Backbone as a chain_set.jsonl record, in Angstrom:
{"seq": "MPTSRRVDLFRLHHAEYVAPRNPRIITAGKGQYLSVEGRGKPGDALFRARVGALYGMAWTLKMAKKKLGKDFRVMPLEALWWSDSAELLAAPEAEWRWKLLLRVPNFVRRRDLAAAAEALAARGRGQGAGDVELEQLKEGRCVQALHLGPYGDEHETLERMSRVARAQGLALHGRHHEIYLSDPGRVPPERLRTLLRHPVRAAR", "coords": {"N": [[29.175, -209.982, 18.592], [28.163, -208.062, 20.871], [26.236, -208.436, 23.44], [23.354, -206.993, 24.295], [21.449, -205.081, 26.702], [17.89, -204.844, 26.676], [17.151, -200.849, 27.404], [14.933, -199.569, 29.38], [12.658, -196.641, 29.424], [10.552, -196.233, 30.151], [9.342, -198.166, 31.756], [11.376, -197.671, 33.531], [11.042, -194.878, 34.556], [8.617, -194.519, 35.881], [7.151, -193.817, 36.855], [6.169, -191.557, 36.732], [4.986, -191.559, 33.852], [2.244, -192.341, 35.33], [-1.075, -192.652, 35.059], [-3.925, -191.938, 35.504], [-7.097, -192.039, 35.946], [-8.267, -190.265, 37.348], [-7.557, -186.56, 37.457], [-3.931, -186.147, 38.686], [-1.194, -184.852, 40.571], [1.934, -184.58, 39.451], [5.715, -185.598, 39.338], [7.607, -184.04, 36.956], [10.894, -185.661, 35.842], [13.936, -184.923, 34.675], [14.473, -185.367, 30.995], [15.979, -186.787, 28.483], [15.348, -186.556, 24.858], [14.682, -187.202, 21.28], [13.547, -185.14, 19.3], [11.637, -182.995, 17.027], [10.663, -180.023, 15.154], [7.246, -177.726, 14.212], [4.508, -176.705, 12.31], [1.116, -175.906, 12.619], [-2.07, -178.345, 11.533], [-2.705, -180.924, 13.508], [-2.3, -184.377, 12.319], [-1.685, -183.699, 9.405], [0.384, -182.917, 6.119], [2.718, -182.456, 6.582], [2.943, -182.833, 9.395], [2.537, -185.55, 9.72], [5.015, -186.044, 7.988], [7.045, -185.467, 9.805], [6.584, -187.319, 11.925], [7.578, -189.531, 10.836], [10.13, -189.11, 10.165], [10.938, -188.607, 13.473], [10.516, -191.017, 14.049], [12.463, -192.86, 12.431], [14.728, -192.101, 12.631], [14.759, -193.216, 15.51], [14.517, -195.092, 15.141], [17.329, -196.224, 13.548], [19.083, -195.169, 15.272], [18.317, -196.827, 17.627], [19.338, -199.445, 16.758], [22.211, -199.135, 15.745], [23.236, -198.487, 18.411], [22.866, -201.142, 19.443], [24.07, -202.713, 18.559], [27.021, -202.74, 19.603], [26.346, -203.074, 21.673], [23.999, -202.029, 23.625], [21.333, -201.739, 24.072], [18.033, -200.083, 23.52], [14.611, -199.281, 24.425], [11.942, -198.156, 21.622], [10.452, -195.629, 22.837], [6.773, -194.078, 23.21], [5.283, -192.142, 21.081], [5.876, -188.826, 21.718], [4.256, -185.298, 22.506], [4.691, -181.492, 22.783], [2.619, -179.117, 22.488], [1.624, -175.519, 21.287], [0.346, -172.469, 20.705], [1.105, -168.829, 19.818], [-0.23, -166.878, 19.187], [-3.017, -167.043, 20.65], [-4.671, -168.685, 23.62], [-4.215, -172.651, 23.126], [-6.866, -174.107, 22.561], [-8.384, -172.338, 21.679], [-6.743, -170.978, 20.013], [-7.295, -171.402, 16.162], [-6.483, -174.386, 13.967], [-4.316, -174.411, 11.942], [-2.958, -172.434, 13.731], [-1.687, -174.106, 15.27], [0.945, -174.735, 17.029], [3.748, -177.501, 17.175], [6.002, -179.829, 19.029], [7.39, -182.806, 17.768], [8.375, -185.554, 20.207], [10.528, -188.198, 21.316], [11.626, -190.002, 23.419], [14.906, -190.72, 24.881], [17.805, -193.119, 25.815], [20.728, -191.452, 27.724], [23.17, -192.134, 26.762], [23.273, -191.955, 24.278], [24.377, -189.815, 21.469], [24.782, -186.753, 20.303], [26.177, -186.318, 18.276], [25.702, -189.182, 17.096], [23.56, -188.832, 16.447], [24.002, -187.447, 13.782], [25.305, -189.305, 12.55], [23.413, -191.131, 11.984], [21.3, -190.14, 10.417], [22.856, -189.794, 8.477], [22.99, -192.257, 7.603], [19.991, -193.691, 6.894], [20.169, -191.429, 4.991], [22.201, -192.957, 2.954], [20.28, -195.008, 2.077], [17.88, -193.816, 1.299], [15.902, -192.552, 3.011], [16.062, -190.599, 4.257], [15.163, -188.346, 4.316], [14.04, -185.575, 6.082], [15.251, -186.476, 7.716], [17.677, -184.965, 9.466], [16.756, -182.351, 10.263], [15.955, -183.676, 13.126], [16.598, -183.157, 16.107], [18.189, -183.597, 19.504], [17.54, -182.181, 22.573], [17.373, -181.75, 26.238], [14.765, -182.142, 28.361], [13.082, -180.612, 31.199], [9.751, -180.37, 33.497], [9.121, -180.467, 36.147], [6.7, -180.541, 38.586], [3.607, -181.09, 37.709], [0.384, -181.6, 36.471], [-1.327, -184.337, 35.788], [-2.828, -186.46, 33.579], [-4.872, -189.805, 32.604], [-6.617, -189.831, 29.007], [-9.524, -190.543, 27.538], [-10.734, -191.703, 24.132], [-11.407, -189.447, 21.762], [-9.347, -187.023, 20.797], [-10.355, -184.472, 20.085], [-12.195, -184.456, 22.421], [-10.763, -184.057, 24.315], [-10.988, -181.831, 25.63], [-12.359, -181.814, 27.837], [-10.923, -182.833, 29.598], [-8.95, -181.854, 29.715], [-10.107, -179.763, 31.552], [-10.77, -179.929, 33.826], [-8.29, -181.304, 34.809], [-7.527, -178.275, 34.972], [-9.154, -177.699, 37.288], [-8.007, -179.116, 39.591], [-5.719, -178.738, 39.83], [-5.773, -176.184, 40.555], [-7.675, -176.198, 42.288], [-5.552, -176.666, 44.362], [-4.096, -174.923, 44.963], [-2.819, -173.603, 42.376], [-1.726, -173.62, 39.306], [-1.838, -173.549, 35.761], [0.876, -173.471, 33.315], [3.508, -172.71, 30.97], [3.431, -175.595, 28.329], [1.426, -177.641, 26.57], [1.423, -180.702, 27.262], [1.394, -183.851, 25.291], [1.583, -187.742, 25.839], [0.758, -190.052, 23.543], [-0.733, -193.199, 24.078], [-1.756, -195.339, 22.207], [-1.842, -195.82, 18.942], [-3.199, -194.378, 16.27], [-3.73, -195.111, 13.533], [-4.355, -197.993, 14.641], [-6.232, -198.502, 15.954], [-9.306, -197.396, 17.167], [-10.908, -194.294, 17.364], [-13.008, -194.07, 20.124], [-11.642, -195.922, 21.579], [-8.808, -194.197, 21.713], [-5.942, -194.008, 24.533], [-4.875, -191.465, 25.621], [-2.457, -189.802, 27.674], [-2.97, -187.187, 29.546], [-0.398, -183.804, 30.597], [0.434, -181.454, 32.122], [2.297, -178.999, 32.785], [2.997, -177.061, 36.516], [2.724, -174.349, 38.932], [2.552, -172.116, 41.361], [-0.808, -170.069, 42.297], [-0.359, -167.394, 41.497]], "CA": [[28.383, -209.3, 18.276], [28.059, -207.538, 22.148], [24.936, -208.839, 23.494], [22.657, -206.07, 24.983], [19.822, -205.876, 27.841], [17.037, -203.295, 26.999], [16.921, -200.146, 28.357], [13.332, -199.703, 28.785], [12.527, -196.027, 29.546], [8.953, -196.392, 30.603], [9.926, -198.817, 33.028], [12.698, -197.116, 34.357], [10.515, -193.88, 34.654], [7.097, -195.356, 36.027], [6.408, -192.47, 38.755], [6.401, -190.211, 35.422], [4.293, -192.751, 32.76], [1.274, -193.025, 36.086], [-1.713, -192.451, 33.456], [-4.397, -191.677, 36.909], [-8.172, -191.233, 35.533], [-8.51, -188.882, 37.947], [-5.897, -186.335, 38.202], [-2.6, -185.855, 39.62], [0.307, -183.634, 40.332], [3.411, -185.73, 39.245], [7.238, -184.787, 39.529], [8.327, -184.912, 36.053], [12.308, -184.785, 36.075], [14.895, -184.259, 33.443], [15.216, -186.235, 30.0], [16.685, -186.547, 27.21], [14.23, -186.415, 23.756], [14.377, -186.786, 19.655], [12.957, -183.95, 18.731], [11.438, -182.083, 15.485], [9.044, -178.817, 15.264], [5.784, -178.101, 12.661], [3.389, -175.693, 12.337], [0.047, -176.293, 11.671], [-3.184, -178.622, 11.601], [-2.228, -182.489, 13.582], [-2.66, -185.681, 10.979], [-1.398, -183.44, 8.337], [1.371, -183.831, 5.895], [4.044, -181.513, 7.469], [2.939, -183.784, 10.623], [3.099, -187.176, 9.605], [6.295, -186.362, 6.872], [7.91, -184.61, 10.933], [6.186, -188.428, 12.392], [8.21, -190.35, 10.121], [11.987, -188.961, 10.516], [11.367, -189.274, 13.995], [10.475, -192.362, 14.032], [13.134, -193.494, 11.314], [15.235, -191.741, 13.704], [15.096, -193.923, 16.518], [14.915, -197.051, 15.188], [18.473, -195.92, 13.328], [19.829, -195.331, 16.573], [18.634, -198.18, 18.387], [19.384, -200.619, 15.906], [23.15, -199.037, 15.563], [23.32, -198.45, 19.695], [22.382, -202.588, 19.391], [25.288, -203.758, 17.872], [27.325, -201.992, 20.644], [25.705, -203.434, 23.487], [23.414, -200.772, 24.317], [20.263, -201.808, 23.44], [16.445, -199.259, 24.318], [12.927, -199.325, 24.046], [12.173, -196.928, 21.074], [9.297, -195.026, 23.692], [5.463, -193.897, 22.797], [5.322, -190.57, 20.273], [5.399, -187.446, 22.567], [4.277, -183.777, 21.806], [4.222, -180.481, 22.858], [1.156, -177.978, 21.722], [1.622, -174.437, 22.134], [0.183, -171.035, 20.238], [2.185, -167.912, 19.994], [-1.093, -166.055, 18.976], [-3.686, -167.259, 21.79], [-4.77, -170.171, 24.679], [-4.489, -173.151, 22.213], [-7.971, -174.421, 21.988], [-9.398, -171.031, 21.175], [-6.828, -170.736, 18.015], [-6.905, -171.304, 14.793], [-5.664, -175.086, 14.091], [-3.495, -174.04, 11.433], [-1.905, -171.476, 13.646], [-0.949, -174.324, 15.909], [2.681, -175.154, 16.817], [4.183, -179.039, 18.257], [7.135, -180.138, 19.342], [7.417, -183.78, 18.307], [9.148, -186.533, 20.917], [10.862, -189.702, 21.414], [12.297, -190.254, 25.005], [16.02, -191.469, 24.599], [18.437, -193.054, 26.683], [21.669, -190.333, 27.717], [24.128, -192.955, 26.112], [22.602, -191.464, 22.746], [24.958, -188.657, 21.308], [24.569, -185.372, 19.19], [27.52, -187.125, 17.395], [24.978, -189.949, 16.605], [22.027, -188.118, 15.189], [24.287, -187.484, 12.102], [25.781, -190.675, 11.687], [21.814, -192.156, 11.797], [20.743, -189.057, 9.139], [23.959, -190.455, 7.122], [22.273, -193.728, 7.827], [18.973, -192.856, 6.385], [19.812, -190.748, 3.707], [21.718, -193.792, 2.413], [19.01, -195.835, 2.102], [16.573, -193.318, 0.233], [14.997, -192.706, 3.515], [16.816, -189.357, 4.576], [13.727, -186.826, 4.211], [13.571, -184.992, 7.501], [15.847, -186.954, 9.315], [18.627, -183.537, 9.754], [15.842, -181.717, 10.985], [15.898, -183.995, 14.354], [17.087, -182.374, 17.073], [18.686, -184.058, 20.66], [17.454, -181.715, 23.557], [16.28, -182.449, 27.344], [13.158, -181.226, 29.524], [13.141, -181.007, 32.253], [8.989, -180.037, 33.429], [9.427, -180.784, 37.361], [5.894, -179.909, 38.877], [2.664, -181.336, 36.997], [-0.652, -182.037, 36.914], [-1.426, -185.471, 34.557], [-5.175, -187.407, 33.899], [-5.426, -190.127, 31.291], [-7.623, -189.094, 28.634], [-9.26, -192.068, 27.303], [-11.796, -191.563, 23.538], [-10.99, -188.547, 20.983], [-8.588, -186.443, 20.301], [-11.342, -183.905, 19.782], [-13.089, -184.493, 23.736], [-9.561, -183.154, 25.184], [-11.274, -180.571, 26.274], [-13.391, -182.48, 28.858], [-10.251, -183.921, 30.348], [-8.355, -181.07, 30.759], [-10.749, -178.648, 32.364], [-10.736, -181.262, 35.201], [-7.271, -180.997, 35.693], [-7.29, -177.443, 35.406], [-9.762, -177.678, 38.242], [-7.164, -180.241, 40.52], [-4.604, -177.63, 39.809], [-6.621, -174.583, 40.803], [-7.851, -176.832, 44.37], [-4.566, -177.412, 45.2], [-3.113, -173.311, 44.996], [-1.58, -174.224, 41.37], [-2.233, -173.265, 38.437], [-1.07, -174.571, 34.791], [1.887, -172.765, 32.408], [4.278, -173.677, 30.177], [2.7, -175.987, 27.381], [0.452, -178.691, 26.834], [2.44, -181.681, 26.907], [0.245, -185.451, 25.26], [2.107, -188.873, 25.06], [0.003, -191.271, 22.645], [0.013, -194.589, 24.874], [-2.503, -196.04, 21.628], [-1.601, -195.759, 18.352], [-4.061, -193.871, 16.249], [-3.967, -195.737, 12.894], [-4.651, -199.114, 14.692], [-7.236, -197.991, 17.358], [-10.495, -196.935, 16.851], [-11.248, -192.988, 18.068], [-13.103, -193.994, 21.05], [-10.433, -196.08, 22.888], [-7.751, -193.907, 22.13], [-5.585, -193.672, 25.343], [-3.713, -190.509, 25.382], [-1.216, -189.275, 28.737], [-1.976, -185.987, 29.739], [0.175, -183.168, 30.886], [0.574, -180.077, 32.627], [3.318, -177.866, 34.174], [1.877, -176.045, 37.009], [3.226, -173.302, 40.024], [1.516, -171.924, 42.632], [-0.882, -169.559, 41.748], [-0.125, -165.854, 41.905]], "C": [[27.865, -209.493, 19.971], [26.433, -207.958, 22.639], [24.76, -207.269, 24.906], [20.585, -206.818, 26.048], [19.642, -204.263, 27.995], [16.938, -202.106, 27.924], [15.529, -199.927, 28.249], [13.277, -198.041, 29.838], [11.321, -195.557, 30.439], [8.787, -196.714, 31.718], [10.265, -197.973, 33.868], [12.011, -195.75, 34.899], [9.083, -193.752, 34.86], [6.569, -194.526, 36.581], [5.58, -191.552, 37.126], [5.431, -190.415, 34.555], [2.631, -192.937, 33.916], [0.337, -192.28, 34.872], [-3.041, -192.798, 34.745], [-6.0, -191.235, 35.774], [-9.059, -189.96, 36.082], [-7.475, -187.821, 38.302], [-4.925, -185.732, 38.457], [-1.697, -185.045, 39.641], [1.22, -184.821, 40.419], [4.092, -184.719, 39.396], [7.596, -185.028, 38.367], [9.587, -184.776, 35.601], [13.053, -184.758, 34.513], [15.299, -185.173, 32.986], [15.33, -186.044, 29.185], [15.833, -186.902, 25.431], [15.302, -186.411, 22.44], [13.484, -186.06, 19.86], [12.65, -183.21, 17.451], [10.308, -180.89, 15.595], [8.499, -178.817, 14.178], [5.291, -177.179, 13.683], [1.936, -176.206, 11.981], [-1.036, -177.82, 12.405], [-2.406, -180.585, 12.263], [-2.67, -183.595, 12.816], [-2.129, -184.558, 10.373], [-0.902, -183.187, 7.884], [2.434, -183.745, 6.585], [3.846, -182.398, 8.797], [3.292, -185.611, 10.621], [4.294, -187.486, 8.811], [6.869, -186.428, 8.675], [7.409, -186.724, 11.297], [7.444, -189.58, 11.933], [9.353, -190.504, 10.159], [12.259, -188.888, 11.961], [11.356, -189.959, 14.446], [11.428, -193.093, 13.663], [14.803, -193.559, 12.124], [16.138, -192.723, 14.819], [15.638, -194.938, 16.399], [16.62, -197.102, 14.706], [19.314, -196.672, 14.49], [19.796, -196.471, 17.909], [19.655, -199.207, 17.556], [21.484, -200.714, 15.675], [23.927, -199.021, 17.729], [23.442, -200.555, 20.68], [23.86, -203.064, 19.251], [26.498, -203.214, 18.749], [26.871, -202.142, 22.325], [24.567, -202.462, 24.429], [22.38, -200.241, 23.326], [18.889, -200.664, 24.187], [15.544, -199.297, 23.675], [12.442, -197.934, 23.432], [10.405, -196.677, 22.281], [8.162, -194.311, 22.565], [6.372, -192.636, 22.05], [4.286, -189.815, 21.658], [5.369, -186.541, 21.779], [4.06, -182.591, 22.908], [3.235, -179.724, 22.187], [1.559, -176.612, 22.469], [0.781, -173.534, 20.77], [1.117, -169.62, 20.11], [1.252, -166.578, 19.733], [-2.838, -165.727, 20.693], [-3.901, -168.264, 22.676], [-5.045, -170.694, 23.492], [-5.34, -173.501, 22.058], [-8.115, -173.216, 21.48], [-8.65, -170.472, 19.57], [-6.926, -171.341, 17.199], [-6.152, -172.747, 14.652], [-4.557, -174.962, 13.703], [-2.319, -172.944, 11.817], [-0.931, -172.286, 14.619], [0.673, -175.087, 15.797], [3.032, -176.228, 17.793], [5.203, -179.186, 17.889], [7.283, -181.681, 19.808], [8.817, -184.516, 19.504], [9.726, -187.249, 21.124], [11.722, -189.605, 22.346], [13.628, -191.226, 24.286], [17.026, -191.922, 26.003], [19.919, -191.655, 27.003], [22.903, -191.081, 26.881], [24.09, -192.149, 24.654], [23.483, -189.87, 22.862], [24.609, -187.832, 20.383], [25.381, -186.229, 18.261], [26.496, -188.263, 16.341], [23.826, -189.444, 15.524], [22.756, -187.807, 13.872], [24.809, -188.125, 11.673], [24.335, -191.374, 11.216], [21.686, -191.214, 9.96], [21.103, -189.837, 7.95], [23.071, -191.341, 6.209], [21.361, -193.834, 6.588], [19.127, -192.445, 4.765], [20.372, -192.063, 2.799], [20.814, -194.818, 1.49], [18.378, -195.402, 1.418], [16.08, -192.901, 1.352], [15.259, -191.323, 4.702], [16.368, -187.801, 4.925], [13.482, -186.048, 5.948], [14.36, -184.774, 8.654], [16.613, -185.49, 9.856], [17.65, -182.742, 10.572], [15.664, -182.581, 12.576], [16.541, -183.291, 14.926], [17.532, -183.266, 18.807], [18.284, -182.865, 21.734], [17.104, -182.58, 24.933], [15.274, -180.902, 27.589], [13.117, -181.534, 30.503], [11.297, -179.901, 32.885], [8.502, -179.921, 34.727], [7.808, -180.747, 37.167], [4.421, -180.111, 37.991], [1.274, -181.379, 36.888], [-1.349, -182.654, 35.664], [-2.499, -186.705, 34.326], [-4.442, -188.251, 32.126], [-6.679, -189.507, 30.677], [-8.461, -190.397, 27.762], [-10.851, -191.533, 25.752], [-10.81, -190.085, 22.722], [-10.085, -187.445, 21.015], [-9.034, -184.766, 20.727], [-11.744, -183.552, 21.443], [-11.741, -184.136, 24.316], [-9.668, -182.651, 26.377], [-11.749, -180.293, 27.837], [-12.251, -182.328, 29.86], [-9.2, -182.576, 31.055], [-8.744, -179.862, 31.397], [-11.049, -179.649, 33.97], [-9.577, -181.268, 36.274], [-7.008, -179.708, 35.591], [-7.995, -177.264, 37.089], [-9.484, -178.394, 39.802], [-6.551, -179.346, 40.415], [-5.156, -176.396, 40.995], [-7.116, -175.064, 43.14], [-6.787, -176.734, 45.217], [-3.464, -175.794, 45.061], [-2.515, -173.64, 43.482], [-2.198, -174.158, 40.285], [-0.785, -173.195, 36.806], [-0.333, -172.901, 34.025], [2.63, -173.402, 31.555], [3.554, -174.109, 28.828], [2.622, -177.301, 27.844], [1.561, -179.22, 26.519], [1.318, -183.699, 26.564], [1.845, -186.653, 24.945], [0.873, -189.683, 24.952], [0.184, -192.445, 23.473], [-1.273, -195.344, 23.134], [-1.912, -195.205, 20.319], [-3.347, -195.341, 17.338], [-4.748, -194.608, 14.958], [-4.502, -197.333, 13.13], [-6.26, -198.822, 15.9], [-8.553, -196.672, 16.811], [-10.879, -195.205, 18.132], [-11.043, -192.799, 19.994], [-12.486, -194.896, 22.376], [-9.233, -195.754, 22.484], [-7.086, -194.129, 23.931], [-3.944, -192.476, 25.147], [-3.139, -189.544, 26.816], [-1.405, -187.637, 28.765], [-1.382, -184.812, 30.693], [0.763, -181.981, 30.839], [1.214, -179.256, 33.289], [1.889, -177.346, 34.847], [2.785, -175.545, 37.976], [2.369, -173.446, 40.134], [0.641, -170.367, 42.318], [-0.679, -168.267, 42.133], [-1.332, -165.015, 42.286]], "O": [[27.362, -210.526, 20.413], [25.516, -207.607, 21.897], [25.466, -206.802, 25.8], [19.68, -207.65, 26.123], [20.172, -203.291, 28.532], [16.67, -202.282, 29.112], [14.938, -200.063, 27.178], [13.794, -198.126, 30.952], [11.297, -194.637, 31.257], [8.289, -196.046, 32.624], [9.601, -197.558, 34.818], [12.565, -195.435, 35.952], [8.383, -193.016, 34.165], [5.357, -194.553, 36.799], [4.439, -191.139, 36.921], [4.798, -189.384, 34.328], [1.779, -193.654, 33.393], [0.792, -191.552, 33.99], [-3.161, -194.002, 34.969], [-5.972, -190.294, 34.981], [-9.915, -189.178, 35.668], [-6.652, -187.995, 39.201], [-5.056, -184.509, 38.463], [-1.381, -184.467, 38.601], [1.23, -185.749, 41.229], [3.779, -183.537, 39.535], [8.01, -186.178, 38.225], [9.73, -183.79, 34.878], [12.494, -184.557, 33.434], [16.087, -185.943, 33.535], [14.83, -185.012, 28.739], [16.163, -188.04, 25.1], [16.399, -185.853, 22.44], [12.575, -186.34, 20.641], [13.635, -182.813, 16.827], [9.208, -181.033, 16.13], [8.837, -179.519, 13.225], [5.406, -176.92, 14.881], [1.769, -176.926, 10.997], [-0.816, -178.266, 13.531], [-1.742, -181.294, 11.507], [-3.9, -183.554, 12.763], [-1.942, -183.941, 11.422], [-0.542, -182.286, 8.642], [3.044, -184.669, 7.123], [4.942, -182.672, 9.288], [3.965, -186.433, 11.243], [4.745, -188.628, 8.729], [7.173, -187.585, 8.968], [8.191, -187.455, 10.69], [8.054, -190.304, 12.719], [9.883, -191.614, 10.19], [13.445, -189.017, 12.262], [12.07, -190.035, 15.446], [11.577, -194.111, 14.339], [15.647, -194.45, 12.213], [17.337, -192.94, 14.994], [16.556, -195.566, 16.927], [17.316, -197.899, 15.335], [19.841, -197.766, 14.69], [20.635, -196.831, 18.735], [20.731, -199.584, 18.02], [22.095, -201.77, 15.512], [24.986, -199.55, 18.066], [23.826, -200.98, 21.769], [24.51, -203.785, 20.009], [27.398, -203.528, 17.97], [26.998, -201.637, 23.441], [24.471, -202.334, 25.65], [22.273, -199.338, 22.496], [18.895, -200.525, 25.41], [15.53, -199.344, 22.445], [12.407, -196.879, 24.066], [9.499, -197.507, 22.365], [8.457, -194.036, 21.402], [7.529, -192.264, 22.247], [3.186, -189.925, 22.201], [5.973, -186.488, 20.708], [3.285, -182.784, 23.844], [3.221, -179.941, 20.976], [1.766, -176.461, 23.673], [0.676, -174.216, 19.751], [2.197, -169.869, 20.647], [1.682, -165.444, 19.95], [-3.313, -164.768, 21.302], [-2.995, -169.074, 22.48], [-5.731, -170.084, 22.672], [-5.342, -173.535, 20.828], [-7.76, -173.299, 20.304], [-9.166, -169.962, 18.575], [-6.432, -172.418, 17.531], [-5.038, -172.667, 15.171], [-3.612, -175.194, 14.457], [-1.358, -172.558, 11.152], [0.172, -171.845, 14.941], [1.272, -175.693, 14.908], [2.773, -176.11, 18.99], [5.609, -178.886, 16.766], [7.325, -182.125, 20.955], [9.954, -184.049, 19.571], [9.068, -187.005, 22.136], [12.759, -189.018, 22.038], [13.491, -192.131, 23.462], [17.036, -191.25, 27.035], [19.859, -190.808, 26.111], [23.631, -190.278, 26.299], [25.148, -191.83, 24.111], [23.414, -189.045, 23.773], [23.989, -188.361, 19.461], [24.74, -186.838, 17.405], [26.517, -188.211, 15.112], [23.469, -189.637, 14.362], [22.09, -187.914, 12.843], [25.077, -188.019, 10.476], [24.234, -192.058, 10.197], [21.921, -191.611, 8.819], [20.473, -190.312, 7.005], [22.652, -191.347, 5.052], [21.808, -194.023, 5.457], [18.558, -192.861, 3.756], [19.577, -192.506, 1.97], [20.925, -195.165, 0.314], [17.939, -196.188, 0.578], [15.041, -192.473, 0.851], [14.674, -191.203, 5.778], [16.819, -186.77, 5.424], [12.543, -186.306, 6.701], [14.46, -184.027, 9.627], [16.0, -184.907, 10.75], [17.986, -182.554, 11.741], [15.061, -181.832, 13.344], [17.27, -182.58, 14.234], [16.407, -183.548, 19.219], [19.361, -182.269, 21.714], [16.684, -183.737, 24.906], [15.127, -179.711, 27.314], [13.106, -182.713, 30.856], [11.447, -178.686, 32.758], [7.436, -179.308, 34.793], [7.356, -180.862, 36.028], [4.073, -179.031, 37.512], [1.001, -180.794, 37.936], [-1.832, -181.995, 34.743], [-2.736, -187.681, 35.037], [-3.905, -187.773, 31.127], [-7.553, -188.895, 31.292], [-7.696, -191.268, 27.351], [-11.895, -191.071, 26.211], [-9.681, -189.795, 23.117], [-10.702, -186.689, 21.766], [-8.361, -184.008, 21.425], [-11.608, -182.372, 21.769], [-12.108, -183.702, 25.408], [-9.104, -182.732, 27.468], [-11.669, -179.353, 28.629], [-12.497, -181.752, 30.92], [-8.835, -182.352, 32.209], [-7.932, -179.011, 31.761], [-11.752, -179.514, 34.972], [-9.528, -181.255, 37.504], [-5.956, -179.541, 36.209], [-7.332, -176.729, 37.978], [-10.212, -178.36, 40.795], [-6.919, -178.66, 41.368], [-4.716, -176.032, 42.086], [-6.986, -174.64, 44.289], [-6.851, -176.707, 46.446], [-2.234, -175.796, 45.084], [-1.367, -174.06, 43.621], [-3.32, -174.662, 40.236], [0.422, -172.957, 36.766], [-0.753, -171.747, 34.113], [2.47, -174.605, 31.348], [3.068, -173.204, 28.15], [3.161, -177.936, 28.75], [2.476, -178.747, 25.846], [0.791, -184.422, 27.41], [2.789, -186.473, 24.176], [0.114, -189.975, 25.876], [1.362, -192.772, 23.624], [-1.558, -196.437, 23.624], [-1.525, -194.051, 20.504], [-4.413, -195.88, 17.636], [-5.962, -194.811, 14.975], [-4.981, -197.961, 12.186], [-7.09, -199.638, 16.298], [-8.534, -195.55, 16.304], [-11.026, -195.197, 19.354], [-10.247, -192.26, 20.763], [-12.671, -194.752, 23.584], [-8.352, -196.596, 22.657], [-8.002, -194.472, 24.678], [-2.767, -192.578, 24.799], [-3.595, -188.401, 26.824], [-0.577, -186.848, 28.309], [-1.96, -184.827, 31.779], [1.415, -181.486, 29.92], [0.789, -178.767, 34.335], [0.72, -177.208, 34.484], [3.812, -176.221, 38.04], [1.497, -174.185, 39.676], [1.396, -169.422, 42.089], [-0.876, -168.055, 43.329], [-1.187, -163.835, 42.604]]}, "num_chains": 1, "name": "protein.A"}
């Protein structure tokens, strides 16, 4: 078996994953992600199933690439959030739309996804794997801050982010982005660490 040197995208792109308590303007470069979409309340049955499908694909891809000498770290879960009807926090959770993301190296190709989905199906674990896609994301300038505590209290951190952006002549635009640095199944709500990011542009 070829020896593998594990690619750690978190370390390679450390400047994009800074976690300041005080909001900061950062630049998020182009990245490649496994992605899967859904709609509805975070944490509901569909959301959990999509998370499972995403991680199933990521670990299957990791092991297949490792056999070829191209290992990589499975990154923390990320998600984009938006609503088609109103500002996200003003819309009912049932109307929330989300896209779950796991960042992967550029040596992961679209053809690899089909092979991984087939491998999962052969093991009886392929539900939802076929919905996972590979896409590029480049957000550019963003305001970013670390939120400590329950997800339901994020509005306080988001307001601080908005104030910092306005003070620099910037306005929020695009989709709200979250990077989950803690596992909610293992960490109590008051100790959750979530990196909040939102693209910004010059205010009009």
